[in-house]
Structures are given as structure tokens and as C-alpha cells.
All heavy atoms as TSV, in Angstrom:
chain	resi	resn	atom	element	x	y	z
A	1	MET	N	N	-67.126	-26.023	-0.064
A	1	MET	CA	C	-67.301	-27.087	0.937
A	1	MET	C	C	-68.699	-26.809	1.558
A	1	MET	O	O	-69.046	-25.822	1.937
A	1	MET	CB	C	-66.161	-27.035	1.895
A	1	MET	CG	C	-66.231	-28.218	2.799
A	1	MET	SD	S	-64.604	-28.528	3.536
A	1	MET	CE	C	-64.954	-28.249	5.209
A	2	ASP	N	N	-69.402	-27.924	1.700
A	2	ASP	CA	C	-70.739	-27.922	2.324
A	2	ASP	C	C	-70.641	-27.840	3.872
A	2	ASP	O	O	-69.784	-28.447	4.441
A	2	ASP	CB	C	-71.490	-29.174	1.958
A	2	ASP	CG	C	-72.915	-28.968	1.513
A	2	ASP	OD1	O	-73.328	-27.733	1.394
A	2	ASP	OD2	O	-73.634	-29.915	1.253
A	3	ASN	N	N	-71.549	-27.074	4.470
A	3	ASN	CA	C	-71.587	-26.953	5.875
A	3	ASN	C	C	-72.252	-28.204	6.467
A	3	ASN	O	O	-73.397	-28.507	5.990
A	3	ASN	CB	C	-72.465	-25.762	6.264
A	3	ASN	CG	C	-71.698	-24.618	6.923
A	3	ASN	OD1	O	-70.438	-24.632	6.931
A	3	ASN	ND2	N	-72.435	-23.660	7.409
A	4	PRO	N	N	-71.602	-28.952	7.369
A	4	PRO	CA	C	-72.342	-30.070	7.991
A	4	PRO	C	C	-73.470	-29.500	8.888
A	4	PRO	O	O	-73.360	-28.465	9.441
A	4	PRO	CB	C	-71.315	-30.804	8.808
A	4	PRO	CG	C	-70.203	-29.702	8.883
A	4	PRO	CD	C	-70.307	-28.733	7.779
A	5	HIS	N	N	-74.559	-30.224	8.898
A	5	HIS	CA	C	-75.690	-29.837	9.794
A	5	HIS	C	C	-75.647	-30.648	11.045
A	5	HIS	O	O	-75.762	-31.892	10.990
A	5	HIS	CB	C	-77.010	-30.025	8.995
A	5	HIS	CG	C	-77.211	-29.031	7.940
A	5	HIS	ND1	N	-77.246	-29.332	6.611
A	5	HIS	CD2	C	-77.335	-27.676	8.043
A	5	HIS	CE1	C	-77.380	-28.262	5.854
A	5	HIS	NE2	N	-77.433	-27.235	6.765
A	6	TYR	N	N	-75.550	-29.973	12.098
A	6	TYR	CA	C	-75.510	-30.614	13.471
A	6	TYR	C	C	-76.787	-30.409	14.213
A	6	TYR	O	O	-77.149	-31.147	15.146
A	6	TYR	CB	C	-74.311	-30.162	14.273
A	6	TYR	CG	C	-73.006	-30.434	13.665
A	6	TYR	CD1	C	-72.192	-29.404	13.187
A	6	TYR	CD2	C	-72.505	-31.701	13.598
A	6	TYR	CE1	C	-70.963	-29.665	12.564
A	6	TYR	CE2	C	-71.215	-31.981	13.035
A	6	TYR	CZ	C	-70.537	-30.966	12.537
A	6	TYR	OH	O	-69.281	-31.263	12.010
A	7	ASN	N	N	-77.460	-29.341	13.932
A	7	ASN	CA	C	-78.706	-29.046	14.693
A	7	ASN	C	C	-79.927	-28.883	13.695
A	7	ASN	O	O	-79.718	-28.648	12.529
A	7	ASN	CB	C	-78.534	-27.779	15.554
A	7	ASN	CG	C	-78.551	-26.485	14.802
A	7	ASN	OD1	O	-79.566	-26.173	14.156
A	7	ASN	ND2	N	-77.447	-25.677	14.837
A	8	ARG	N	N	-81.050	-29.047	14.317
A	8	ARG	CA	C	-82.350	-28.905	13.595
A	8	ARG	C	C	-83.154	-27.715	14.126
A	8	ARG	O	O	-84.378	-27.783	14.081
A	8	ARG	CB	C	-83.146	-30.141	13.776
A	8	ARG	CG	C	-82.483	-31.448	13.305
A	8	ARG	CD	C	-83.453	-32.626	13.533
A	8	ARG	NE	N	-84.745	-32.435	12.707
A	8	ARG	CZ	C	-85.901	-32.265	13.279
A	8	ARG	NH1	N	-86.104	-32.217	14.558
A	8	ARG	NH2	N	-86.934	-32.032	12.525
A	9	ILE	N	N	-82.480	-26.724	14.588
A	9	ILE	CA	C	-83.200	-25.596	15.253
A	9	ILE	C	C	-84.202	-24.955	14.241
A	9	ILE	O	O	-85.378	-24.720	14.553
A	9	ILE	CB	C	-82.165	-24.548	15.710
A	9	ILE	CG1	C	-81.413	-25.137	16.870
A	9	ILE	CG2	C	-82.919	-23.286	16.194
A	9	ILE	CD1	C	-80.227	-24.295	17.320
A	10	LYS	N	N	-83.761	-24.721	12.986
A	10	LYS	CA	C	-84.618	-24.089	11.996
A	10	LYS	C	C	-85.839	-25.026	11.754
A	10	LYS	O	O	-87.007	-24.525	11.674
A	10	LYS	CB	C	-83.829	-23.928	10.705
A	10	LYS	CG	C	-84.623	-23.182	9.649
A	10	LYS	CD	C	-83.729	-22.909	8.442
A	10	LYS	CE	C	-84.422	-22.052	7.412
A	10	LYS	NZ	N	-83.591	-21.756	6.263
A	11	ALA	N	N	-85.615	-26.287	11.591
A	11	ALA	CA	C	-86.698	-27.225	11.371
A	11	ALA	C	C	-87.728	-27.304	12.488
A	11	ALA	O	O	-88.928	-27.271	12.282
A	11	ALA	CB	C	-86.209	-28.651	11.026
A	12	VAL	N	N	-87.242	-27.319	13.787
A	12	VAL	CA	C	-88.035	-27.432	14.880
A	12	VAL	C	C	-88.887	-26.095	15.061
A	12	VAL	O	O	-90.067	-26.084	15.328
A	12	VAL	CB	C	-87.304	-27.747	16.184
A	12	VAL	CG1	C	-88.201	-27.704	17.381
A	12	VAL	CG2	C	-86.694	-29.187	15.970
A	13	LEU	N	N	-88.217	-24.964	14.797
A	13	LEU	CA	C	-88.977	-23.666	14.809
A	13	LEU	C	C	-90.053	-23.698	13.842
A	13	LEU	O	O	-91.219	-23.325	14.130
A	13	LEU	CB	C	-88.036	-22.448	14.486
A	13	LEU	CG	C	-87.104	-22.006	15.598
A	13	LEU	CD1	C	-86.080	-21.136	15.067
A	13	LEU	CD2	C	-87.899	-21.328	16.650
A	14	ALA	N	N	-89.857	-24.167	12.604
A	14	ALA	CA	C	-90.907	-24.333	11.580
A	14	ALA	C	C	-92.035	-25.254	12.036
A	14	ALA	O	O	-93.246	-24.899	11.895
A	14	ALA	CB	C	-90.404	-24.839	10.293
A	15	GLU	N	N	-91.662	-26.347	12.640
A	15	GLU	CA	C	-92.669	-27.312	13.129
A	15	GLU	C	C	-93.580	-26.672	14.248
A	15	GLU	O	O	-94.725	-27.027	14.321
A	15	GLU	CB	C	-91.979	-28.573	13.706
A	15	GLU	CG	C	-91.327	-29.406	12.662
A	15	GLU	CD	C	-90.391	-30.415	13.265
A	15	GLU	OE1	O	-90.399	-30.659	14.484
A	15	GLU	OE2	O	-89.699	-31.128	12.436
A	16	LYS	N	N	-92.948	-25.798	14.971
A	16	LYS	CA	C	-93.694	-25.101	16.095
A	16	LYS	C	C	-94.290	-23.782	15.670
A	16	LYS	O	O	-94.862	-23.062	16.459
A	16	LYS	CB	C	-92.742	-24.846	17.290
A	16	LYS	CG	C	-92.256	-26.144	17.943
A	16	LYS	CD	C	-93.385	-26.805	18.695
A	16	LYS	CE	C	-92.761	-27.950	19.506
A	16	LYS	NZ	N	-93.791	-28.438	20.491
A	17	ASN	N	N	-94.210	-23.420	14.327
A	17	ASN	CA	C	-94.726	-22.200	13.842
A	17	ASN	C	C	-94.156	-20.988	14.528
A	17	ASN	O	O	-94.848	-20.024	14.861
A	17	ASN	CB	C	-96.258	-22.136	13.846
A	17	ASN	CG	C	-96.870	-23.203	12.937
A	17	ASN	OD1	O	-96.437	-23.324	11.754
A	17	ASN	ND2	N	-97.831	-23.852	13.380
A	18	LYS	N	N	-92.818	-21.041	14.850
A	18	LYS	CA	C	-92.127	-19.932	15.419
A	18	LYS	C	C	-91.057	-19.463	14.528
A	18	LYS	O	O	-90.633	-20.132	13.588
A	18	LYS	CB	C	-91.495	-20.436	16.746
A	18	LYS	CG	C	-92.464	-20.960	17.767
A	18	LYS	CD	C	-93.353	-19.980	18.384
A	18	LYS	CE	C	-94.236	-20.647	19.491
A	18	LYS	NZ	N	-95.205	-19.683	19.963
A	19	THR	N	N	-90.607	-18.282	14.843
A	19	THR	CA	C	-89.502	-17.719	14.007
A	19	THR	C	C	-88.187	-17.535	14.774
A	19	THR	O	O	-88.182	-17.564	15.929
A	19	THR	CB	C	-89.956	-16.288	13.503
A	19	THR	OG1	O	-90.070	-15.438	14.567
A	19	THR	CG2	C	-91.248	-16.369	12.666
A	20	GLY	N	N	-87.140	-17.279	14.018
A	20	GLY	CA	C	-85.839	-17.011	14.683
A	20	GLY	C	C	-86.003	-15.687	15.483
A	20	GLY	O	O	-85.331	-15.610	16.598
A	21	THR	N	N	-86.773	-14.721	15.022
A	21	THR	CA	C	-86.888	-13.528	15.834
A	21	THR	C	C	-87.553	-13.787	17.084
A	21	THR	O	O	-87.118	-13.282	18.127
A	21	THR	CB	C	-87.782	-12.533	15.012
A	21	THR	OG1	O	-87.088	-12.192	13.714
A	21	THR	CG2	C	-87.987	-11.197	15.715
A	22	TRP	N	N	-88.605	-14.617	17.065
A	22	TRP	CA	C	-89.316	-15.010	18.293
A	22	TRP	C	C	-88.225	-15.607	19.332
A	22	TRP	O	O	-88.255	-15.285	20.478
A	22	TRP	CB	C	-90.435	-15.984	18.036
A	22	TRP	CG	C	-91.098	-16.528	19.217
A	22	TRP	CD1	C	-92.104	-15.964	19.941
A	22	TRP	CD2	C	-90.731	-17.762	19.948
A	22	TRP	NE1	N	-92.451	-16.699	21.050
A	22	TRP	CE2	C	-91.564	-17.789	21.014
A	22	TRP	CE3	C	-89.841	-18.719	19.717
A	22	TRP	CZ2	C	-91.608	-18.906	21.901
A	22	TRP	CZ3	C	-89.822	-19.854	20.573
A	22	TRP	CH2	C	-90.643	-19.897	21.685
A	23	LEU	N	N	-87.482	-16.602	18.804
A	23	LEU	CA	C	-86.597	-17.277	19.641
A	23	LEU	C	C	-85.529	-16.292	20.199
A	23	LEU	O	O	-85.208	-16.365	21.399
A	23	LEU	CB	C	-85.824	-18.387	18.880
A	23	LEU	CG	C	-84.856	-19.227	19.746
A	23	LEU	CD1	C	-85.536	-19.927	20.872
A	23	LEU	CD2	C	-84.137	-20.301	18.851
A	24	SER	N	N	-85.052	-15.411	19.414
A	24	SER	CA	C	-84.048	-14.409	19.864
A	24	SER	C	C	-84.603	-13.555	21.020
A	24	SER	O	O	-84.012	-13.226	21.920
A	24	SER	CB	C	-83.477	-13.506	18.722
A	24	SER	OG	O	-84.430	-12.650	18.242
A	25	GLU	N	N	-85.944	-13.124	20.816
A	25	GLU	CA	C	-86.546	-12.405	21.878
A	25	GLU	C	C	-86.712	-13.213	23.141
A	25	GLU	O	O	-86.510	-12.718	24.238
A	25	GLU	CB	C	-87.888	-11.871	21.410
A	25	GLU	CG	C	-87.838	-10.866	20.270
A	25	GLU	CD	C	-89.085	-10.531	19.635
A	25	GLU	OE1	O	-90.169	-11.208	19.899
A	25	GLU	OE2	O	-89.158	-9.649	18.783
A	26	GLN	N	N	-87.102	-14.414	23.068
A	26	GLN	CA	C	-87.380	-15.295	24.196
A	26	GLN	C	C	-85.988	-15.480	24.988
A	26	GLN	O	O	-86.009	-15.519	26.159
A	26	GLN	CB	C	-87.869	-16.642	23.788
A	26	GLN	CG	C	-89.317	-16.606	23.163
A	26	GLN	CD	C	-90.336	-16.006	24.109
A	26	GLN	OE1	O	-90.474	-16.459	25.193
A	26	GLN	NE2	N	-90.962	-14.957	23.643
A	27	MET	N	N	-84.979	-15.604	24.231
A	27	MET	CA	C	-83.644	-15.965	24.889
A	27	MET	C	C	-82.851	-14.737	25.284
A	27	MET	O	O	-81.858	-14.763	25.937
A	27	MET	CB	C	-82.805	-16.878	23.950
A	27	MET	CG	C	-83.460	-18.225	23.758
A	27	MET	SD	S	-82.436	-19.278	22.760
A	27	MET	CE	C	-81.003	-19.517	23.864
A	28	GLY	N	N	-83.265	-13.540	24.747
A	28	GLY	CA	C	-82.513	-12.429	24.997
A	28	GLY	C	C	-81.220	-12.372	24.181
A	28	GLY	O	O	-80.220	-11.755	24.609
A	29	ARG	N	N	-81.267	-12.973	23.066
A	29	ARG	CA	C	-80.062	-13.134	22.225
A	29	ARG	C	C	-80.182	-12.280	20.992
A	29	ARG	O	O	-81.357	-11.973	20.459
A	29	ARG	CB	C	-79.850	-14.529	21.696
A	29	ARG	CG	C	-79.659	-15.574	22.850
A	29	ARG	CD	C	-78.437	-15.326	23.728
A	29	ARG	NE	N	-77.236	-15.251	22.978
A	29	ARG	CZ	C	-76.058	-15.821	23.316
A	29	ARG	NH1	N	-76.018	-16.541	24.368
A	29	ARG	NH2	N	-75.051	-15.755	22.517
A	30	ASN	N	N	-79.064	-11.850	20.307
A	30	ASN	CA	C	-79.098	-11.165	19.003
A	30	ASN	C	C	-79.678	-12.010	17.956
A	30	ASN	O	O	-79.335	-13.231	17.894
A	30	ASN	CB	C	-77.646	-10.762	18.774
A	30	ASN	CG	C	-77.446	-9.971	17.506
A	30	ASN	OD1	O	-77.762	-10.423	16.439
A	30	ASN	ND2	N	-77.266	-8.681	17.731
A	31	ILE	N	N	-80.482	-11.443	17.095
A	31	ILE	CA	C	-81.087	-12.210	15.976
A	31	ILE	C	C	-80.009	-12.801	15.058
A	31	ILE	O	O	-80.167	-13.871	14.483
A	31	ILE	CB	C	-82.101	-11.376	15.165
A	31	ILE	CG1	C	-82.802	-12.236	14.049
A	31	ILE	CG2	C	-81.425	-10.154	14.552
A	31	ILE	CD1	C	-83.585	-13.424	14.562
A	32	GLY	N	N	-78.917	-12.072	14.928
A	32	GLY	CA	C	-77.756	-12.671	14.117
A	32	GLY	C	C	-77.193	-13.926	14.600
A	32	GLY	O	O	-76.932	-14.837	13.858
A	33	THR	N	N	-77.131	-13.989	15.919
A	33	THR	CA	C	-76.597	-15.223	16.606
A	33	THR	C	C	-77.504	-16.359	16.327
A	33	THR	O	O	-77.108	-17.437	15.961
A	33	THR	CB	C	-76.423	-15.012	18.139
A	33	THR	OG1	O	-75.492	-13.997	18.302
A	33	THR	CG2	C	-75.946	-16.311	18.790
A	34	VAL	N	N	-78.825	-16.137	16.578
A	34	VAL	CA	C	-79.865	-17.142	16.391
A	34	VAL	C	C	-79.887	-17.546	14.841
A	34	VAL	O	O	-79.965	-18.758	14.559
A	34	VAL	CB	C	-81.265	-16.688	16.784
A	34	VAL	CG1	C	-82.331	-17.661	16.436
A	34	VAL	CG2	C	-81.199	-16.443	18.350
A	35	SER	N	N	-79.744	-16.589	13.945
A	35	SER	CA	C	-79.647	-16.924	12.470
A	35	SER	C	C	-78.495	-17.807	12.202
A	35	SER	O	O	-78.687	-18.797	11.375
A	35	SER	CB	C	-79.635	-15.606	11.731
A	35	SER	OG	O	-79.468	-15.883	10.353
A	36	ARG	N	N	-77.339	-17.584	12.742
A	36	ARG	CA	C	-76.207	-18.439	12.574
A	36	ARG	C	C	-76.436	-19.808	13.062
A	36	ARG	O	O	-76.010	-20.785	12.465
A	36	ARG	CB	C	-74.973	-17.772	13.109
A	36	ARG	CG	C	-74.458	-16.607	12.268
A	36	ARG	CD	C	-73.139	-16.053	12.681
A	36	ARG	NE	N	-73.132	-15.440	13.970
A	36	ARG	CZ	C	-73.551	-14.218	14.234
A	36	ARG	NH1	N	-74.000	-13.396	13.204
A	36	ARG	NH2	N	-73.474	-13.685	15.413
A	37	TRP	N	N	-77.112	-19.963	14.218
A	37	TRP	CA	C	-77.532	-21.271	14.740
A	37	TRP	C	C	-78.415	-22.000	13.735
A	37	TRP	O	O	-78.284	-23.240	13.428
A	37	TRP	CB	C	-78.184	-21.219	16.062
A	37	TRP	CG	C	-77.407	-20.720	17.210
A	37	TRP	CD1	C	-76.069	-20.620	17.381
A	37	TRP	CD2	C	-77.937	-20.169	18.425
A	37	TRP	NE1	N	-75.678	-20.099	18.585
A	37	TRP	CE2	C	-76.871	-19.796	19.242
A	37	TRP	CE3	C	-79.180	-19.954	18.927
A	37	TRP	CZ2	C	-77.021	-19.300	20.559
A	37	TRP	CZ3	C	-79.368	-19.493	20.163
A	37	TRP	CH2	C	-78.329	-19.131	20.996
A	38	MET	N	N	-79.406	-21.200	13.230
A	38	MET	CA	C	-80.443	-21.859	12.438
A	38	MET	C	C	-79.784	-22.369	11.085
A	38	MET	O	O	-80.278	-23.281	10.401
A	38	MET	CB	C	-81.512	-20.824	12.049
A	38	MET	CG	C	-82.367	-20.520	13.342
A	38	MET	SD	S	-83.467	-19.138	13.022
A	38	MET	CE	C	-84.511	-19.756	11.656
A	39	THR	N	N	-78.713	-21.654	10.568
A	39	THR	CA	C	-78.059	-22.063	9.292
A	39	THR	C	C	-76.939	-22.998	9.536
A	39	THR	O	O	-76.209	-23.337	8.546
A	39	THR	CB	C	-77.638	-20.830	8.578
A	39	THR	OG1	O	-76.777	-20.033	9.345
A	39	THR	CG2	C	-78.921	-19.932	8.190
A	40	ASN	N	N	-76.665	-23.336	10.802
A	40	ASN	CA	C	-75.582	-24.204	11.141
A	40	ASN	C	C	-74.209	-23.648	10.869
A	40	ASN	O	O	-73.215	-24.416	10.700
A	40	ASN	CB	C	-75.717	-25.590	10.533
A	40	ASN	CG	C	-76.624	-26.542	11.260
A	40	ASN	OD1	O	-76.262	-27.211	12.152
A	40	ASN	ND2	N	-77.911	-26.469	10.892
A	41	LYS	N	N	-74.042	-22.336	10.748
A	41	LYS	CA	C	-72.772	-21.682	10.547
A	41	LYS	C	C	-72.025	-21.684	11.908
A	41	LYS	O	O	-70.799	-21.795	11.935
A	41	LYS	CB	C	-72.936	-20.258	10.106
A	41	LYS	CG	C	-73.500	-20.216	8.631
A	41	LYS	CD	C	-73.399	-18.785	8.103
A	41	LYS	CE	C	-74.103	-18.575	6.866
A	41	LYS	NZ	N	-73.853	-19.345	5.782
A	42	VAL	N	N	-72.771	-21.600	13.049
A	42	VAL	CA	C	-72.260	-21.665	14.364
A	42	VAL	C	C	-73.127	-22.582	15.149
A	42	VAL	O	O	-74.365	-22.573	14.925
A	42	VAL	CB	C	-72.243	-20.240	14.935
A	42	VAL	CG1	C	-71.822	-20.250	16.424
A	42	VAL	CG2	C	-71.340	-19.308	14.221
A	43	GLN	N	N	-72.543	-23.258	16.115
A	43	GLN	CA	C	-73.382	-24.141	16.945
A	43	GLN	C	C	-73.519	-23.560	18.408
A	43	GLN	O	O	-72.591	-23.057	18.954
A	43	GLN	CB	C	-72.708	-25.515	17.089
A	43	GLN	CG	C	-72.565	-26.290	15.784
A	43	GLN	CD	C	-73.948	-26.392	15.040
A	43	GLN	OE1	O	-74.881	-26.795	15.616
A	43	GLN	NE2	N	-73.892	-26.025	13.731
A	44	PRO	N	N	-74.802	-23.660	18.890
A	44	PRO	CA	C	-74.983	-23.183	20.327
A	44	PRO	C	C	-74.287	-24.187	21.272
A	44	PRO	O	O	-74.091	-25.364	20.919
A	44	PRO	CB	C	-76.476	-23.234	20.435
A	44	PRO	CG	C	-77.015	-24.238	19.430
A	44	PRO	CD	C	-76.055	-24.126	18.321
A	45	SER	N	N	-73.993	-23.619	22.466
A	45	SER	CA	C	-73.453	-24.508	23.487
A	45	SER	C	C	-74.495	-25.458	23.997
A	45	SER	O	O	-75.666	-25.332	23.677
A	45	SER	CB	C	-73.042	-23.616	24.636
A	45	SER	OG	O	-74.086	-23.068	25.300
A	46	VAL	N	N	-74.064	-26.476	24.730
A	46	VAL	CA	C	-75.039	-27.383	25.303
A	46	VAL	C	C	-76.094	-26.692	26.159
A	46	VAL	O	O	-77.240	-27.001	26.066
A	46	VAL	CB	C	-74.276	-28.575	26.082
A	46	VAL	CG1	C	-75.229	-29.387	26.850
A	46	VAL	CG2	C	-73.371	-29.307	25.115
A	47	GLU	N	N	-75.594	-25.752	27.010
A	47	GLU	CA	C	-76.512	-24.998	27.798
A	47	GLU	C	C	-77.517	-24.237	27.011
A	47	GLU	O	O	-78.696	-24.190	27.327
A	47	GLU	CB	C	-75.741	-24.051	28.717
A	47	GLU	CG	C	-74.907	-24.713	29.776
A	47	GLU	CD	C	-73.439	-25.084	29.292
A	47	GLU	OE1	O	-73.169	-24.792	28.087
A	47	GLU	OE2	O	-72.757	-25.703	30.051
A	48	GLN	N	N	-77.101	-23.647	25.957
A	48	GLN	CA	C	-77.925	-22.909	24.999
A	48	GLN	C	C	-78.970	-23.811	24.350
A	48	GLN	O	O	-80.129	-23.516	24.177
A	48	GLN	CB	C	-77.189	-22.087	23.972
A	48	GLN	CG	C	-76.373	-21.012	24.610
A	48	GLN	CD	C	-75.388	-20.423	23.704
A	48	GLN	OE1	O	-74.815	-21.100	22.855
A	48	GLN	NE2	N	-75.040	-19.095	23.857
A	49	LEU	N	N	-78.548	-25.054	24.004
A	49	LEU	CA	C	-79.473	-25.995	23.360
A	49	LEU	C	C	-80.537	-26.401	24.395
A	49	LEU	O	O	-81.701	-26.454	23.966
A	49	LEU	CB	C	-78.692	-27.339	22.987
A	49	LEU	CG	C	-78.008	-27.290	21.639
A	49	LEU	CD1	C	-77.226	-28.585	21.458
A	49	LEU	CD2	C	-79.012	-27.154	20.503
A	50	TYR	N	N	-80.276	-26.551	25.601
A	50	TYR	CA	C	-81.200	-26.821	26.625
A	50	TYR	C	C	-82.200	-25.654	26.774
A	50	TYR	O	O	-83.371	-25.906	26.975
A	50	TYR	CB	C	-80.579	-27.172	28.026
A	50	TYR	CG	C	-80.194	-28.657	28.017
A	50	TYR	CD1	C	-79.017	-29.158	27.625
A	50	TYR	CD2	C	-81.245	-29.579	28.623
A	50	TYR	CE1	C	-78.801	-30.521	27.714
A	50	TYR	CE2	C	-80.903	-30.916	28.671
A	50	TYR	CZ	C	-79.624	-31.385	28.260
A	50	TYR	OH	O	-79.363	-32.734	28.326
A	51	ASP	N	N	-81.672	-24.455	26.720
A	51	ASP	CA	C	-82.576	-23.260	26.824
A	51	ASP	C	C	-83.497	-23.186	25.650
A	51	ASP	O	O	-84.643	-22.864	25.772
A	51	ASP	CB	C	-81.696	-21.999	26.969
A	51	ASP	CG	C	-82.471	-20.795	27.490
A	51	ASP	OD1	O	-83.431	-20.989	28.214
A	51	ASP	OD2	O	-82.055	-19.715	27.096
A	52	ILE	N	N	-82.917	-23.441	24.450
A	52	ILE	CA	C	-83.772	-23.420	23.206
A	52	ILE	C	C	-84.837	-24.568	23.341
A	52	ILE	O	O	-86.033	-24.253	23.018
A	52	ILE	CB	C	-82.926	-23.686	22.010
A	52	ILE	CG1	C	-81.955	-22.643	21.762
A	52	ILE	CG2	C	-83.743	-23.972	20.730
A	52	ILE	CD1	C	-80.761	-22.895	20.770
A	53	ALA	N	N	-84.529	-25.673	23.831
A	53	ALA	CA	C	-85.455	-26.766	23.939
A	53	ALA	C	C	-86.588	-26.366	24.966
A	53	ALA	O	O	-87.726	-26.655	24.692
A	53	ALA	CB	C	-84.789	-28.003	24.435
A	54	LYS	N	N	-86.222	-25.696	26.033
A	54	LYS	CA	C	-87.163	-25.222	26.976
A	54	LYS	C	C	-88.192	-24.332	26.357
A	54	LYS	O	O	-89.395	-24.426	26.556
A	54	LYS	CB	C	-86.500	-24.585	28.183
A	54	LYS	CG	C	-87.412	-24.099	29.280
A	54	LYS	CD	C	-86.670	-23.367	30.361
A	54	LYS	CE	C	-86.369	-21.959	29.840
A	54	LYS	NZ	N	-85.773	-21.041	30.821
A	55	HIS	N	N	-87.702	-23.366	25.652
A	55	HIS	CA	C	-88.547	-22.300	24.977
A	55	HIS	C	C	-89.504	-22.947	23.932
A	55	HIS	O	O	-90.632	-22.485	23.792
A	55	HIS	CB	C	-87.761	-21.184	24.386
A	55	HIS	CG	C	-87.179	-20.295	25.458
A	55	HIS	ND1	N	-87.813	-19.539	26.255
A	55	HIS	CD2	C	-85.833	-20.079	25.856
A	55	HIS	CE1	C	-87.145	-18.840	27.132
A	55	HIS	NE2	N	-85.817	-19.199	26.817
A	56	LEU	N	N	-89.040	-23.961	23.263
A	56	LEU	CA	C	-89.727	-24.654	22.210
A	56	LEU	C	C	-90.610	-25.781	22.694
A	56	LEU	O	O	-91.307	-26.454	21.951
A	56	LEU	CB	C	-88.857	-25.130	21.042
A	56	LEU	CG	C	-88.161	-24.060	20.271
A	56	LEU	CD1	C	-87.208	-24.600	19.295
A	56	LEU	CD2	C	-89.282	-23.266	19.504
A	57	ASP	N	N	-90.414	-26.128	24.048
A	57	ASP	CA	C	-91.124	-27.165	24.667
A	57	ASP	C	C	-90.926	-28.538	23.961
A	57	ASP	O	O	-91.889	-29.223	23.551
A	57	ASP	CB	C	-92.671	-26.947	24.749
A	57	ASP	CG	C	-93.392	-27.877	25.713
A	57	ASP	OD1	O	-92.746	-28.411	26.665
A	57	ASP	OD2	O	-94.567	-28.061	25.472
A	58	VAL	N	N	-89.683	-28.836	23.738
A	58	VAL	CA	C	-89.216	-30.095	23.050
A	58	VAL	C	C	-88.105	-30.746	23.847
A	58	VAL	O	O	-87.428	-30.053	24.608
A	58	VAL	CB	C	-88.829	-29.912	21.608
A	58	VAL	CG1	C	-89.959	-29.351	20.758
A	58	VAL	CG2	C	-87.586	-29.021	21.489
A	59	ASP	N	N	-87.952	-32.033	23.681
A	59	ASP	CA	C	-86.809	-32.715	24.193
A	59	ASP	C	C	-85.521	-32.197	23.502
A	59	ASP	O	O	-85.501	-32.014	22.304
A	59	ASP	CB	C	-86.918	-34.221	23.947
A	59	ASP	CG	C	-85.759	-35.076	24.678
A	59	ASP	OD1	O	-84.651	-34.800	24.292
A	59	ASP	OD2	O	-86.187	-35.886	25.477
A	60	VAL	N	N	-84.504	-31.965	24.240
A	60	VAL	CA	C	-83.257	-31.391	23.618
A	60	VAL	C	C	-82.764	-32.231	22.433
A	60	VAL	O	O	-82.175	-31.700	21.460
A	60	VAL	CB	C	-82.229	-31.096	24.703
A	60	VAL	CG1	C	-81.661	-32.440	25.219
A	60	VAL	CG2	C	-81.095	-30.181	24.109
A	61	ARG	N	N	-82.922	-33.535	22.516
A	61	ARG	CA	C	-82.548	-34.427	21.429
A	61	ARG	C	C	-83.179	-34.088	20.011
A	61	ARG	O	O	-82.635	-34.382	18.972
A	61	ARG	CB	C	-82.757	-35.835	21.817
A	61	ARG	CG	C	-81.830	-36.286	23.003
A	61	ARG	CD	C	-82.204	-37.650	23.471
A	61	ARG	NE	N	-83.483	-37.633	24.134
A	61	ARG	CZ	C	-84.049	-38.629	24.799
A	61	ARG	NH1	N	-83.354	-39.783	24.891
A	61	ARG	NH2	N	-85.239	-38.478	25.386
A	62	GLU	N	N	-84.420	-33.443	20.114
A	62	GLU	CA	C	-85.050	-33.184	18.885
A	62	GLU	C	C	-84.288	-32.032	18.144
A	62	GLU	O	O	-84.614	-31.794	16.929
A	62	GLU	CB	C	-86.449	-32.731	19.110
A	62	GLU	CG	C	-87.397	-33.858	19.531
A	62	GLU	CD	C	-88.830	-33.435	19.703
A	62	GLU	OE1	O	-89.307	-32.710	18.807
A	62	GLU	OE2	O	-89.429	-33.849	20.669
A	63	LEU	N	N	-83.464	-31.310	18.759
A	63	LEU	CA	C	-82.726	-30.203	18.177
A	63	LEU	C	C	-81.439	-30.699	17.508
A	63	LEU	O	O	-80.830	-29.886	16.811
A	63	LEU	CB	C	-82.368	-29.180	19.238
A	63	LEU	CG	C	-83.554	-28.513	19.898
A	63	LEU	CD1	C	-83.056	-27.556	21.045
A	63	LEU	CD2	C	-84.439	-27.800	18.943
A	64	LEU	N	N	-81.046	-31.891	17.636
A	64	LEU	CA	C	-79.818	-32.420	17.100
A	64	LEU	C	C	-80.126	-33.434	15.925
A	64	LEU	O	O	-81.065	-34.152	15.928
A	64	LEU	CB	C	-79.028	-33.188	18.149
A	64	LEU	CG	C	-78.622	-32.356	19.369
A	64	LEU	CD1	C	-77.963	-33.249	20.414
A	64	LEU	CD2	C	-77.640	-31.272	18.916
A	65	VAL	N	N	-79.234	-33.379	15.001
A	65	VAL	CA	C	-79.318	-34.309	13.825
A	65	VAL	C	C	-78.739	-35.646	14.348
A	65	VAL	O	O	-77.595	-35.654	14.892
A	65	VAL	CB	C	-78.457	-33.775	12.677
A	65	VAL	CG1	C	-78.404	-34.834	11.506
A	65	VAL	CG2	C	-79.022	-32.449	12.167
A	66	ALA	N	N	-79.462	-36.759	14.079
A	66	ALA	CA	C	-78.982	-38.040	14.500
A	66	ALA	C	C	-77.695	-38.448	13.821
A	66	ALA	O	O	-77.514	-38.096	12.643
A	66	ALA	CB	C	-80.085	-39.103	14.228
A	67	SER	N	N	-76.856	-39.075	14.509
A	67	SER	CA	C	-75.584	-39.485	13.883
A	67	SER	C	C	-75.692	-40.765	13.077
A	67	SER	O	O	-74.811	-41.050	12.281
A	67	SER	CB	C	-74.489	-39.580	14.972
A	67	SER	OG	O	-74.844	-40.689	15.842
A	68	LYS	N	N	-76.734	-41.548	13.254
A	68	LYS	CA	C	-76.954	-42.746	12.517
A	68	LYS	C	C	-78.332	-42.857	12.057
A	68	LYS	O	O	-79.248	-42.336	12.642
A	68	LYS	CB	C	-76.612	-43.991	13.327
A	68	LYS	CG	C	-75.187	-44.173	13.598
A	68	LYS	CD	C	-74.843	-45.453	14.262
A	68	LYS	CE	C	-73.325	-45.554	14.473
A	68	LYS	NZ	N	-72.936	-46.897	14.829
């Protein structure tokens, strides 16, 4: 079964020339957690999405896959 993609964290990191390691260091999170967010195996909370957006200097909506 295919994993549905809800977030674009990996794509936005690439657009900003940043890595998952960089994001984990900025947020004080384990790299494994960030990796699971990037692969859509686990979804960050709304609060965490806002924190990610702050560190990447993007609108939080850019981190989500559009529903339509």
C-alpha cells in the first residue's frame, strides 16, 4: 500500500537548499523524527508545522500538499 503524502517538507527543504539534519538541529529534534516527517511516514503536529515554516521562512501552507 502506498503512503499518502500530506506534507512537502522534503521538497521545501530542497528548494531552500537545506537538509533534514539542518532542520533537526534548528528544531532540537532527533534526525530520525525529521526523517519520518520528510518521508511522510509520520506527520508533524500543527504546532511543529508552524515551527518548521518559521525555520524555513515560508508560509505554513507551502508545507502541505493541496487537497485539490
